[in-house]
C-alpha positions as CSV (number, residue, x, y, z in Angstrom):
1,M,0.0,0.0,0.0
2,S,1.4,3.4,-1.0
3,K,2.3,6.1,1.6
4,T,-0.2,8.5,0.0
5,L,-3.0,6.0,0.5
6,L,-1.9,5.4,4.1
7,W,-2.0,9.1,4.8
8,L,-5.5,9.4,3.2
9,I,-6.8,6.5,5.3
10,A,-5.3,8.0,8.5
11,G,-6.9,11.4,7.7
12,V,-10.3,9.9,7.2
13,C,-10.0,7.9,10.4
14,A,-8.9,11.0,12.4
15,A,-11.8,13.0,11.0
16,Q,-14.2,10.2,11.9
17,D,-12.8,9.9,15.4
18,A,-13.1,13.7,15.9
19,R,-16.7,13.7,14.8
20,E,-17.5,10.8,17.1
21,I,-15.9,12.5,20.1
22,V,-18.0,15.7,19.4
23,A,-21.2,13.6,18.8
24,E,-20.7,11.6,22.0
25,A,-20.2,14.8,24.0
26,Q,-23.3,16.2,22.5
27,R,-25.3,13.0,23.1
28,R,-24.2,12.8,26.8
29,T,-25.5,16.3,27.4
30,R,-28.8,15.8,25.7
31,T,-31.9,16.9,27.7
32,E,-35.5,17.7,26.9
33,S,-35.4,21.0,28.8
34,Q,-33.1,23.3,30.8
35,H,-33.6,26.3,33.1
36,Y,-31.1,28.5,34.9
37,E,-30.6,32.0,36.3
38,G,-27.4,33.6,35.0
39,S,-25.5,36.1,37.0
40,L,-23.0,38.0,34.8
41,Q,-20.1,40.3,35.3
42,V,-19.0,42.2,32.2
43,I,-15.4,43.4,32.6
44,D,-14.1,45.9,30.0
45,A,-10.6,46.6,28.9
46,H,-10.2,49.1,31.8
47,N,-11.4,46.5,34.4
48,R,-14.7,48.4,34.9
49,V,-17.4,45.9,35.9
50,T,-21.0,45.9,35.0
51,A,-23.4,43.4,36.6
52,K,-26.3,41.8,34.7
53,K,-28.7,39.0,35.2
54,W,-30.9,36.9,32.9
55,I,-33.2,33.9,33.0
56,Y,-32.8,31.2,30.4
57,D,-35.3,28.5,29.4
58,R,-34.9,25.9,26.7
59,I,-37.2,23.2,25.4
60,G,-36.0,20.4,23.1
61,S,-32.4,19.5,22.4
62,H,-29.5,20.1,20.0
63,G,-30.5,21.2,16.6
64,R,-34.2,21.2,17.3
65,S,-34.5,23.3,20.4
66,K,-36.2,26.6,21.3
67,A,-34.9,29.0,23.9
68,V,-35.9,32.3,25.6
69,L,-33.3,34.4,27.3
70,R,-34.7,37.4,29.3
71,F,-32.7,40.0,31.2
72,T,-33.9,40.7,34.8
73,E,-31.2,43.2,35.9
74,P,-30.1,46.0,35.7
75,P,-33.2,48.2,35.3
76,E,-32.1,49.6,32.0
77,V,-32.2,46.2,30.3
78,K,-34.8,44.5,32.4
79,G,-37.3,42.7,30.1
80,V,-35.1,42.7,27.0
81,A,-35.5,39.2,25.6
82,I,-34.5,37.0,22.7
83,L,-36.2,34.0,21.2
84,I,-34.0,31.5,19.5
85,V,-35.4,28.7,17.3
86,N,-32.6,26.2,16.4
87,H,-32.6,24.1,13.3
88,P,-30.7,20.9,12.5
89,D,-29.7,22.0,9.0
90,R,-29.1,25.8,9.2
91,A,-28.5,28.8,11.4
92,S,-31.2,29.6,14.0
93,D,-34.0,32.1,13.7
94,Q,-33.8,34.8,16.3
95,W,-36.1,37.6,17.4
96,M,-35.4,40.2,20.1
97,W,-38.0,42.0,22.2
98,T,-37.2,45.5,23.5
99,P,-39.9,46.6,26.1
100,A,-38.8,50.3,26.1
101,I,-40.1,50.6,22.5
102,Q,-42.6,47.7,22.7
103,R,-41.2,46.2,19.6
104,D,-39.7,42.9,18.4
105,R,-37.3,42.6,15.5
106,R,-35.8,39.7,13.7
107,I,-32.0,39.4,14.0
108,A,-30.6,39.2,10.5
109,L,-27.8,36.7,9.7
110,Q,-25.4,39.5,8.9
111,D,-25.9,40.9,12.4
112,R,-25.2,37.7,14.3
113,S,-21.5,38.7,14.9
114,T,-22.5,41.8,17.0
115,R,-22.5,41.8,20.8
116,F,-25.6,40.8,22.6
117,F,-26.7,43.8,24.8
118,G,-23.3,44.8,26.2
119,T,-22.1,41.3,27.0
120,D,-19.2,39.6,25.2
121,F,-21.6,37.0,23.7
122,S,-22.4,37.5,20.1
123,F,-25.9,36.6,18.9
124,E,-24.4,33.6,17.1
125,D,-22.9,32.3,20.4
126,L,-26.4,31.9,21.8
127,E,-27.3,29.3,19.3
128,E,-27.2,25.5,19.6
129,R,-26.0,23.9,16.4
130,D,-26.1,20.2,15.6
131,V,-22.9,18.2,15.1
132,D,-23.8,17.6,11.5
133,Q,-23.3,21.3,10.5
134,Y,-19.5,21.0,10.8
135,D,-16.5,19.1,9.5
136,Y,-14.0,18.0,12.1
137,R,-10.3,17.3,12.5
138,L,-8.5,15.8,15.5
139,L,-5.5,18.0,16.3
140,G,-4.2,15.9,19.1
141,E,-4.4,15.9,22.9
142,E,-3.7,18.8,25.3
143,T,-4.2,19.4,29.0
144,Q,-6.7,22.1,30.2
145,G,-7.1,22.8,33.9
146,G,-5.0,19.8,34.7
147,E,-7.2,17.4,32.8
148,P,-6.3,15.6,29.6
149,C,-8.5,16.7,26.6
150,W,-9.0,16.0,23.0
151,K,-8.3,19.1,20.8
152,I,-10.6,19.2,17.8
153,E,-11.0,21.7,15.0
154,S,-14.3,22.3,13.4
155,R,-15.2,24.2,10.2
156,P,-18.7,25.0,9.0
157,R,-19.8,22.8,6.1
158,P,-20.4,24.4,2.7
159,G,-23.6,26.4,2.9
160,R,-23.5,26.8,6.7
161,Q,-23.1,30.5,7.5
162,S,-21.0,31.6,10.5
163,Q,-18.9,34.6,11.6
164,Y,-16.1,32.1,12.4
165,S,-13.9,30.5,9.8
166,H,-13.1,27.7,12.3
167,T,-13.0,26.9,16.0
168,Q,-10.7,24.7,18.2
169,A,-12.4,22.9,21.0
170,W,-11.0,21.1,24.1
171,I,-13.2,18.2,25.2
172,R,-12.2,16.4,28.4
173,K,-11.3,12.7,28.0
174,D,-12.6,11.6,31.4
175,V,-16.1,13.2,31.2
176,P,-17.8,14.3,28.0
177,V,-17.7,18.1,28.5
178,T,-16.2,20.9,26.5
179,V,-14.0,23.1,28.6
180,R,-12.6,25.6,26.0
181,I,-13.4,26.9,22.6
182,D,-11.2,29.3,20.6
183,A,-13.1,30.9,17.7
184,F,-11.2,32.3,14.7
185,R,-11.7,34.4,11.6
186,K,-8.9,33.1,9.4
187,D,-5.9,33.2,11.7
188,E,-7.2,35.8,14.1
189,L,-8.6,34.8,17.5
190,V,-11.9,36.5,17.9
191,R,-13.4,34.9,21.0
192,R,-12.4,32.4,23.6
193,I,-15.0,30.6,25.8
194,T,-13.9,28.6,28.8
195,W,-16.0,26.5,31.2
196,R,-15.2,25.8,34.9
197,D,-16.7,24.4,38.1
198,I,-18.0,21.2,36.5
199,E,-20.6,19.2,38.4
200,K,-22.9,16.4,37.7
201,I,-26.5,17.5,37.8
202,K,-29.3,15.0,37.1
203,G,-26.7,12.8,35.3
204,I,-25.4,15.7,33.1
205,W,-21.9,16.9,33.5
206,T,-22.4,20.7,33.7
207,A,-20.0,23.7,33.9
208,K,-21.4,26.1,36.5
209,T,-19.1,29.0,35.3
210,M,-18.6,30.3,31.8
211,E,-16.1,33.0,30.7
212,V,-16.3,34.7,27.3
213,F,-13.2,36.7,26.2
214,D,-13.5,39.1,23.3
215,A,-10.0,39.3,21.9
216,R,-10.7,42.4,19.8
217,R,-12.1,44.5,22.6
218,N,-10.0,42.9,25.4
219,S,-13.1,42.5,27.5
220,R,-14.7,39.5,29.1
221,T,-18.0,38.3,30.5
222,V,-18.1,35.8,33.4
223,M,-21.4,34.0,33.9
224,R,-22.4,31.8,36.9
225,L,-25.3,29.5,36.6
226,E,-27.8,29.5,39.5
227,R,-30.9,27.4,40.1
228,L,-30.0,25.2,37.3
229,D,-32.3,22.3,36.4
230,Y,-32.9,19.8,33.6
231,N,-35.8,17.8,32.2
232,I,-38.5,19.8,33.9
233,P,-42.0,20.3,32.3
234,M,-42.2,23.3,30.0
235,K,-44.8,24.5,27.6
236,D,-44.1,24.9,23.9
237,S,-46.4,27.9,23.9
238,D,-43.9,29.8,26.0
239,F,-41.4,29.7,23.2
240,T,-43.2,31.9,20.6
241,L,-43.2,35.6,19.5
242,E,-46.4,36.1,21.4
243,A,-44.9,34.9,24.6
244,L,-41.8,37.0,24.0
245,R,-43.9,40.1,23.9
246,V,-45.5,39.4,27.3
247,G,-42.6,41.1,28.9
248,Q,-42.1,38.9,32.0
249,A,-39.7,36.1,32.6
250,R,-41.4,32.8,32.5
251,R,-40.8,30.2,35.2
252,P,-40.7,26.5,34.2
253,V,-43.9,24.6,34.8
254,R,-43.2,22.0,37.5
255,D,-45.2,19.0,38.6
256,P,-47.3,19.6,41.7
């Protein structure tokens, strides 16, 4: 067998292994619903800190989920909300409600790279995309936070629109959880997301702290998840434009 063919086979196997690692990590975190209260600190390049809070609810799972995120603090953003409808084969649909002007607007694809209301998240970062929307390459193994990880590159498949040309993800080998993602435009680092304080909640390995670093602005947002719960009853009717306009954070519907 020729060396060229051996290299081709090795490349195909590495790509397949990378996809399987990502798919398994996604599968192991699959839930039918999620609720948390997020406490955020936005820290700018001059170390000035702004505090924000939001409530997040999601129904469904990767690629077929709907989510509503609604700010609860500070007063100037209270009630601002976004509805995200994720799809298995394309970018999400997103609408934002602004109570001050009593108006919702659809977030255009070309605007997904902009910051979400003063945080270091972009609108695209709020999506959940299915594993099949990317091609993968295993870059090797590296340690993050003292834990061995797989390092995997992903690139959007043709026809899949993204502000990022590619990302590099570190997935722990002992538990199926992503602990870091570096997002690039060509060779420029745009955004780094890290996850810490990992706990097992209802059988799901969950990072209770997330930090988003915006490399261009030299700013970061640290979010801590509070009152986190999975697989609780929720109503599909709460994930609509009509519900978004109600202007109050919805609590998950729990069994009596």
